[in-house]
C-alpha positions in Angstrom: 20.0 22.6 -28.1 20.1 20.8 -31.4 23.2 19.0 -32.4 24.8 17.3 -35.4 24.6 13.5 -35.3 28.1 13.1 -33.9 27.6 15.8 -31.2 24.2 14.5 -30.3 25.6 11.2 -29.6 27.7 12.7 -26.8 24.6 14.2 -25.0 22.6 11.0 -25.4 25.5 9.0 -23.8 25.7 11.7 -21.0 22.2 11.4 -20.2 22.2 7.5 -20.3 25.3 7.0 -18.2 25.0 9.9 -15.7 21.2 10.0 -15.0 21.2 13.1 -13.0 17.7 13.9 -14.1 16.5 11.4 -11.5 18.0 13.5 -8.8 17.7 16.8 -10.5 17.0 19.9 -8.5 18.5 23.1 -7.0 18.8 23.7 -3.4 21.0 25.5 -0.7 23.2 23.2 1.4 25.9 24.2 3.8 25.6 27.7 2.4 26.3 26.5 -1.0 24.0 26.8 -4.1 23.6 23.2 -5.4 22.5 22.7 -9.0 21.8 19.1 -10.1 20.6 18.0 -13.5 20.1 19.6 -16.8 20.6 23.4 -17.4 17.0 24.5 -17.8 14.8 27.5 -17.5 13.1 25.9 -14.4 16.5 25.1 -12.6 17.9 28.5 -13.5 14.9 30.3 -12.2 15.0 28.3 -9.0 18.6 29.0 -8.6 18.2 32.7 -8.8 15.1 32.6 -6.5 16.9 30.7 -3.8 19.9 32.9 -4.0 18.0 36.1 -3.8 15.8 34.8 -0.9 18.7 33.5 1.2 19.6 35.6 4.4 23.3 34.8 3.7 23.8 34.7 -0.1 26.0 31.6 -1.1 29.4 32.3 -2.5 29.6 29.0 -4.4 27.5 27.2 -7.1 28.1 23.5 -6.9 27.0 22.0 -10.1 26.5 18.4 -11.5 25.1 18.6 -15.1 25.4 17.1 -18.5 24.5 20.5 -20.0 21.5 21.9 -21.8 20.4 24.8 -24.0 23.3 27.1 -25.1 21.5 30.3 -24.3 20.3 28.9 -20.9 23.9 27.9 -20.2 25.1 31.5 -20.9 22.2 32.8 -18.7 23.5 30.7 -15.8 27.1 31.7 -16.6 26.0 35.4 -16.6 24.4 35.0 -13.3 27.5 33.6 -11.8 29.5 36.6 -13.2 27.1 39.0 -11.8 27.3 37.6 -8.3 30.9 36.9 -8.4 30.3 33.1 -7.4 32.8 30.4 -7.2 32.0 27.1 -9.2 32.6 23.7 -7.8 32.5 20.6 -9.8 32.6 17.4 -7.5 31.7 14.7 -10.2 30.5 15.8 -13.7 30.2 18.9 -15.8 29.8 18.4 -19.6 28.7 20.5 -22.5 27.0 23.9 -21.7 28.0 23.3 -18.1 31.6 23.2 -19.0 31.3 25.9 -21.7 29.5 28.6 -19.7 29.2 27.7 -16.0 32.6 26.3 -15.1 34.5 29.0 -17.0 32.4 31.7 -15.4 33.4 30.9 -11.9 35.4 33.4 -9.9 37.4 30.3 -8.5 36.9 27.1 -10.3 37.0 24.0 -7.9 37.5 20.5 -9.3 37.2 17.2 -7.4 39.9 14.7 -7.8 37.8 12.4 -10.0 35.6 15.1 -11.6 34.7 14.6 -15.3 34.9 18.0 -17.2 34.3 17.9 -20.8 33.4 19.7 -24.0 32.0 18.8 -27.4 31.4 22.0 -29.2 30.1 25.6 -29.4 27.0 27.4 -30.3 27.7 27.1 -33.9 27.7 23.3 -33.5 24.0 23.5 -32.1 21.7 23.6 -35.2 18.8 21.9 -36.7 19.7 19.5 -39.6 17.6 19.6 -42.7 16.5 16.1 -41.9 15.2 17.3 -38.4 13.1 19.9 -40.2 11.9 17.4 -42.7 10.5 15.3 -39.9 8.7 18.4 -38.5 6.7 19.0 -41.6 6.2 15.5 -42.7 2.4 15.7 -42.0 2.2 18.7 -44.4 1.9 18.6 -48.3 2.7 20.7 -51.2 3.1 24.5 -51.0 2.1 24.5 -47.3 4.9 22.1 -46.6 7.5 24.0 -48.4 6.5 27.3 -46.8 6.6 25.8 -43.3 10.0 24.2 -44.1 11.5 27.5 -45.1 10.0 29.4 -42.1 11.5 26.7 -39.6 14.9 26.7 -41.4 15.1 30.6 -41.1 13.8 30.5 -37.5 16.5 28.0 -36.2 19.2 29.5 -38.2 18.4 32.9 -36.7 18.6 31.4 -33.1 21.9 29.8 -33.9 23.4 33.1 -35.4 22.2 35.0 -32.3 23.7 32.5 -30.0 27.0 32.6 -31.9 27.3 36.3 -31.3 26.3 36.0 -27.7 28.9 33.3 -27.1 31.6 35.4 -28.6 30.7 38.4 -26.3 30.6 36.0 -23.4 34.1 34.6 -24.0 35.5 38.1 -24.4 33.9 39.0 -21.1 35.5 36.1 -19.2 38.9 36.6 -21.2 38.9 33.1 -22.3 40.0 31.6 -25.6 36.8 30.5 -27.5 38.9 27.9 -29.1 38.4 25.9 -26.0 34.9 25.0 -27.4 36.2 23.9 -30.8 39.8 22.6 -30.2 38.5 18.9 -30.4 36.5 19.4 -33.7 39.5 19.2 -36.0 39.3 16.5 -38.7 42.1 14.4 -36.9 40.6 14.8 -33.5 37.1 14.0 -34.6 38.5 10.8 -36.3 40.3 9.9 -33.0 37.1 10.4 -31.0 35.1 8.2 -33.3 37.8 5.5 -33.1 38.1 5.7 -29.4 34.3 6.1 -28.9 35.0 9.2 -27.1 32.1 11.5 -26.1 34.1 14.7 -26.5 37.4 16.0 -25.1 38.9 17.3 -21.8 41.9 19.3 -21.1 44.6 19.5 -18.5 44.8 22.4 -16.0 47.9 23.7 -17.7 46.1 23.9 -21.0 43.0 25.3 -19.3 45.2 28.2 -17.8 47.0 28.7 -21.2 43.4 29.4 -22.8 42.5 31.8 -20.1 40.6 29.7 -17.6 42.2 31.1 -14.5 41.8 30.5 -10.7 41.6 26.7 -11.0 41.6 25.1 -7.5 41.3 21.6 -6.2 38.8 20.4 -3.6 41.2 17.7 -2.2 43.9 16.2 -4.2 45.1 17.9 -7.5 42.9 17.1 -10.5 44.1 15.8 -13.7 41.7 14.5 -16.5 41.6 10.8 -16.5 40.1 8.1 -18.9 36.8 7.0 -17.4 35.5 4.0 -19.1 31.9 5.1 -18.5 32.5 8.4 -20.2 35.7 8.4 -22.4 36.9 11.6 -23.6 40.0 12.7 -25.6 42.7 14.2 -23.2 44.1 17.3 -24.7 47.3 19.0 -23.2 
């Protein structure tokens, strides 16, 4: 997933403060499918393999993740939809995890102190020209120009396809796509920069208003809180 400088900061901080990669892995525990770490092809494949091999298929995916590639996030979300799984977030679910995994759950369980956050949609994920400049910096002349154009076209095509797929995904789950962009208005981006926020979170009431149904609480009722280790704008 390739982000603008502003959005990329969110992900870097997520990885730095919540180093789930160290304990990353997918397993079945207490008849739940436990997914920890970045959303990746390897983790998705293991989740599917474990689910299909289980004598008693889990009914819940417990996830702790800072997100990952847009399309891999939708792959995992579609797996959840196909198997009618609940999704449980005990501690942390950000970016593609919140976009496509949490929203796909049949029932969406939140721990009292869970951090649930967004910072953009598929259209936000793109290579900047400067990124492509770096990729072709070892080339010269016509070869460099040709390769640059090929890469620009390649990554623009990927983004366009992801945008179309994302719209279809949100139509399927009957959720307002604006959930992924509501915090990208000029005023809210300005507020996020001022408050050093990594993105935004929303109240259960606003989630339900945007079509995120069947929100349930693991213990005490969940409301977004200001976490000094991972500040988010709270929208309601």
